[in-house]
Residue, then its C-alpha position, 0 to 999 in steps of 0.5 A: x459494507x458499512x454495517x460490517x465495518x462498525x469498528x471491528x473489520x478493517x475493510x480496504x479498497x484499492x482506490x488510487x485513481x486513474x488506471x486503478x479505480x474501484x469506485x464506479x459511477x455515480x462517483x467521478x473518476x479520481x485522477x491518476x497520480x501522474x495527473x497532478x504534477x503534469x497539470x501543475x497542481x500544488x500539494x495543497x490541492x492534492x491534499x484537499x482532493x484526497x481528503x474528499x476521496x477519503x470522505x467518500x470512501x469512509x462514507x461507504x464503510x471503508x477504513x483503509x485505502x491501499x494508496x498512495x503509490x510512492x514508487x518513482x516514475x523511472x521507466x516510461x510505459x512501465x508494465x505495472x506502474x504506467x500513470x500510477x506514480x506522482x513524479x520521477x524526481x524523489x523530492x517532487x514525489x515525496x511532497x505529493x505522496x505526503x500530501x496524499x497521505x495527509x489528505x486521506x487520513x484527515x478525511x477518515x481513511x488509513x493510507x497505505x504507501x506502496x510498493x516499498x522499497x520502490x518498484x520504479x526501477x524494476x523492469x517487469x510486472x510482479x503480477x507476471x514474474x519475479x524480477x530484481x531491484x538492481x540498486x545499491x543501498x546508498x542510491x536507494x537512500x537518495x532515490x527510492x526510499x525518499x517518498x516513503x520517508x515522506x509518507x512516514x513523516x506524514x504518519x502513514x498508517x500502513x506500508x505495502x511492500x513489493x515482490x522482487x529480489x533486492x540483493x543489495x539488502x538480502x541476497x538470499x530471500x525476495x522482499x516478501x520473505x525478508x526480515x532485513x526488509x522489515x528491519x529497514x522499515x522498523x530500525x532505519x526508517x522508524x516506521x511503527x505502523x502496519x506492514x503488509x505484503x502485496x498479493x501473495x497470489x501474484x506470479x512473483x510469489x505463487x510460481x514458487x511458493x504456495x499461498x499457505x507457505x508464503x503467508x507463514x514465511x512472510x509473517x515469520x519475517x515480521x510482516x503484520x498482514x498478508x494479502x490474498x486477493x483472488x481466491x477465497x478458497x486459497x485465502x482460507x487454506x492459507x489462514x488454516x496453515x497460519x493457524x497450524x503454525x501458531x499452534x505449534x510455535x510460541x515464537x510465531x504466536x508472539x509475533x502475530x500477537x504483536x502484529x494484531x496489536x498494530x492492526x487494532x490501533x488502525x483508525x476505525x472511524x466510520x462516516x455515515x454520510x458521503x462527503x458533501x463536497x463530492x459531486x457524482x456527475x462524473x466530472x474529474x474536476x469535482x475532486x479539486x478545489 
């Protein structure tokens, strides 16, 4: 990975900690997002722990961590988010999300706040089905969007969106294909970084839209990048569909050139050694001061 990522390929990892853990032993398990507030750990310690995590990831050659989760804990035992949210209160979540972003990026890894505009109030798991966010814009501004605003204020470099309908914003299209969602991020929240979809092979998208068509629709809506995480063959097929589209549409090509510029500005610094503070004994507390 380290050799492959010498400032050219942005290799990403989905290392949130807790139930979404990718670093195997000998790395210590990183705490779940819910751990911090439940144990009275302040934002400075959250930042420091995420900085250490970033040092370990950067030392392995990763340039992007698809974290932190900026969704709110609204529903207990949520089928997709159980343990993955920092808090139920928007202000508390915002403070810890910003700390995680600052820690990851000061440690050498681009952070990615997800799943915009907030999946906490959506009842089901988009891996399984397409659901609806039944929240009006005014309420979202005071609740769902608060942690994302904090992430943007902390200079988060990427934002990943969720797959669901949000009729209050776009009655015609799900978020994955919605130009209105992109405009909300760009115009209202003033986000200038990279916007990417969640996995287009999740059932909330794939049940109705093949990967190639989904990739073109998302990129045409204003996304900078799309994820296809399960099948190399489907990812290659989607890339070929995108290439065919840009060969026939100058407007689509122009959008992709702009997107490529944003991606090229992502940090690519690689640390050749693991963070010295990382104790690989398997003790969760080693990530903390």
